[in-house]
C-alpha positions in Angstrom: 0.0 0.1 -0.1 1.3 3.4 -0.9 0.3 6.5 1.3 0.2 9.7 -0.7 0.5 12.9 1.4 -1.0 16.0 -0.1 -1.0 19.5 1.3 -3.6 22.2 0.4 -1.6 25.5 -0.3 -4.6 27.6 0.6 -4.8 26.2 4.2 -1.0 27.0 4.6 -1.7 30.5 3.7 -4.6 30.8 6.1 -2.4 29.5 9.0 0.4 31.9 8.2 -2.0 34.9 8.3 -3.3 33.9 11.8 0.0 34.2 13.3 -0.1 38.1 13.3 -2.6 40.7 14.5 -5.2 42.1 12.2 -5.6 45.8 11.9 -8.9 45.7 13.9 -7.3 43.8 16.7 -4.2 46.2 16.8 -6.6 49.1 17.0 -8.6 47.6 19.8 -5.5 46.9 21.6 -4.3 50.4 21.4 -7.6 51.8 22.6 -7.5 49.4 25.7 -4.0 50.5 26.6 -4.9 54.2 26.1 -7.9 53.8 28.5 -5.6 52.0 31.1 -3.1 54.8 30.9 -5.6 57.5 31.4 -7.0 55.8 34.5 -3.6 55.5 36.2 -3.5 59.1 37.4 -7.0 59.0 38.7 -6.1 55.8 40.7 -2.9 57.5 42.1 -4.9 60.6 43.2 -7.5 58.4 44.9 -4.7 56.4 46.7 -3.1 59.6 47.8 -6.5 60.9 49.2 -7.0 57.7 51.1 -3.5 58.0 52.7 -4.1 61.5 53.8 -7.5 60.6 55.3 -5.9 57.9 57.1 -3.2 60.2 58.6 -6.0 62.7 59.6 -7.8 59.8 61.4 -4.6 59.3 63.4 -4.4 62.8 64.4 -8.0 62.9 65.4 -7.7 59.7 67.4 -4.5 60.9 69.3 -6.2 64.3 70.1 -9.3 62.6 71.3 -7.4 60.2 73.5 -5.3 63.0 75.0 -8.5 64.9 75.8 -10.0 61.9 77.6 -6.8 61.4 79.5 -6.7 65.0 80.8 -10.4 65.0 81.7 -9.9 62.0 83.8 -7.9 64.0 86.5 -9.0 66.1 89.3 -10.7 69.2 88.1 -8.8 71.5 90.4 -6.3 71.1 93.3 -8.7 73.0 95.5 -11.9 71.3 94.5 -11.5 68.1 96.5 -12.8 68.2 100.2 -11.3 64.9 101.2 -8.7 63.4 99.0 -9.5 60.0 100.5 -13.2 60.2 99.8 -12.6 62.0 96.5 -15.6 64.4 96.9 -15.3 67.5 94.8 -17.3 70.7 95.5 -17.9 73.8 93.3 -15.5 76.6 94.0 -15.6 80.3 94.4 -14.5 82.0 91.3 -13.2 85.6 90.4 -14.7 86.1 86.9 -17.1 84.9 84.2 -19.5 82.7 86.2 -22.9 84.3 85.6 -24.7 81.1 86.7 -22.3 78.6 88.0 -20.5 79.6 91.3 -23.3 82.0 92.3 -24.4 81.2 95.9 -28.0 81.1 96.9 -29.1 83.3 99.7 -28.9 82.4 103.3 -29.7 80.0 104.8 -28.6 78.1 101.7 -25.3 79.8 101.2 -23.5 76.5 100.7 -25.5 75.8 97.5 -25.4 77.2 94.0 -28.3 77.9 91.8 -29.9 74.6 90.7 -28.4 72.6 93.6 -30.7 71.0 96.2 -29.9 72.0 99.8 -29.9 68.5 101.2 -27.3 66.2 102.7 -25.1 64.3 100.3 -26.1 66.5 97.4 -23.7 68.4 95.2 -22.8 71.7 97.0 -20.3 74.6 97.0 -17.5 74.9 99.3 -18.5 76.0 102.8 -19.1 79.6 103.3 -17.0 79.5 106.5 -14.3 77.7 104.4 -14.5 79.2 101.0 -12.1 77.7 98.5 -11.4 79.4 95.2 -10.2 77.9 91.9 -6.5 78.1 91.3 -4.7 79.9 88.6 -3.5 77.9 85.6 0.2 77.6 85.5 2.7 75.7 83.2 3.0 72.0 82.7 3.9 69.7 85.5 5.9 66.5 84.8 3.7 64.5 87.2 0.2 66.0 86.8 -2.4 65.8 89.6 -5.1 67.9 88.1 -6.4 69.3 84.8 -4.3 72.5 85.4 -1.0 70.7 85.3 -1.3 69.7 81.5 -1.3 73.3 80.3 1.5 73.9 78.0 2.5 70.2 77.6 4.1 69.2 74.3 4.3 65.6 73.5 6.0 63.9 70.5 4.4 60.7 69.3 7.1 58.8 67.1 5.9 57.1 64.0 7.1 56.0 60.5 9.0 52.9 61.7 7.9 49.3 62.0 8.1 49.4 65.9 5.6 52.3 66.2 1.8 52.0 65.3 1.5 55.4 63.6 2.5 56.2 60.0 3.7 59.6 60.9 5.3 61.5 63.7 2.8 63.6 65.6 3.2 66.4 68.2 0.5 67.0 70.6 0.2 70.4 72.3 -2.2 71.2 75.1 -3.8 74.4 76.4 -6.0 74.8 79.5 -8.0 77.8 79.7 -10.7 79.2 82.0 -14.0 80.2 80.1 -17.0 82.1 80.8 -20.5 80.2 81.2 -22.1 83.0 79.1 -22.2 81.1 75.8 -23.3 82.9 72.8 -26.4 81.7 71.0 -28.5 82.8 68.0 -31.7 81.8 66.5 -29.9 81.0 63.2 -27.2 78.5 64.2 -23.7 79.0 63.2 -20.3 77.6 64.0 -19.8 80.2 66.6 -22.8 79.0 68.7 -22.0 77.9 72.1 -18.6 79.7 71.9 -17.4 80.0 75.5 -15.2 83.1 75.7 -11.8 82.8 77.4 -11.7 84.9 80.6 -9.0 87.5 81.1 -5.6 86.2 82.4 -5.8 85.4 86.2 -9.7 85.2 86.1 -11.1 81.7 87.3 -14.5 80.1 86.6 -16.1 76.7 87.1 -15.6 75.7 83.4 -12.3 74.9 81.7 -11.6 74.5 78.1 -9.1 71.7 77.1 -7.6 72.4 73.7 -5.4 69.6 72.1 -3.7 70.3 68.8 -2.3 67.3 67.0 0.5 68.4 64.3 2.0 66.1 61.8 5.6 67.0 61.9 6.6 64.8 58.9 4.2 65.8 56.1 4.0 63.8 52.8 5.5 65.0 49.5 1.9 65.6 48.3 1.9 69.2 49.9 3.9 71.5 52.0 1.2 72.0 54.7 1.3 69.7 57.7 -1.8 67.8 58.7 -3.4 69.7 61.8 -6.2 68.6 64.0 -7.6 70.7 66.9 -10.1 69.4 69.3 -11.8 71.2 72.1 -13.5 69.8 75.1 -15.0 71.3 78.3 -14.7 70.3 81.8 -17.4 71.7 84.1 -17.1 71.7 87.9 -20.6 71.2 89.2 -19.6 69.4 92.4 -19.9 65.8 93.3 -22.6 64.0 95.3 -21.6 62.2 98.4 -22.4 58.7 99.3 -23.0 56.5 102.4 -19.8 54.6 103.0 -18.4 52.1 105.4 -15.7 53.6 107.5 -13.1 51.9 109.8 
């Protein structure tokens, strides 16, 4: 038996033509590559924005945590009647208190407006032993009250594997006495409930805690540092007493 192998030259030409792109396929590929290249800047901008937002969240978290830490301390060195029992009373003030710190008439002189003249209730310092709020000084290394945090500057490292933060942050703290005469309008604005800072040396029963978180290692996306400012208020309205076992 003789096997005769034949080859169709037309089929050979078809196979050869399939080894290259057609003009339509080439145009289609160019269009796809162009679309991809155009979308890269948008992706990069969105990624940069996400990183900046993440950094701002770091600053907000640090400032909020610092505010909570400060507010957990004693309101004033003079406010505690008995350090063992930790019972705070409202204090006499020198400025800014239109409602807080105003004593009721005799025989209720140990109580302020809104306080009930009953045992174990919140009260002001005794008329016969009036204690006034202390002036706010500078930062104290081992703070015992809110006042001692005024002027503190704390550097939070970052940017290295051993630290949890992406950037280095600097926290600056300011403690101020403010008036209880908050502004208010019928058309709310950002200035509503703005407690004005009293003059230097004046004391009230409200303190404003201002914590500023500053990113000291900004990204290359801009020259301005990320900056977060949080303000919280600590009101001294006295502390109720409780029945306790004593030995």
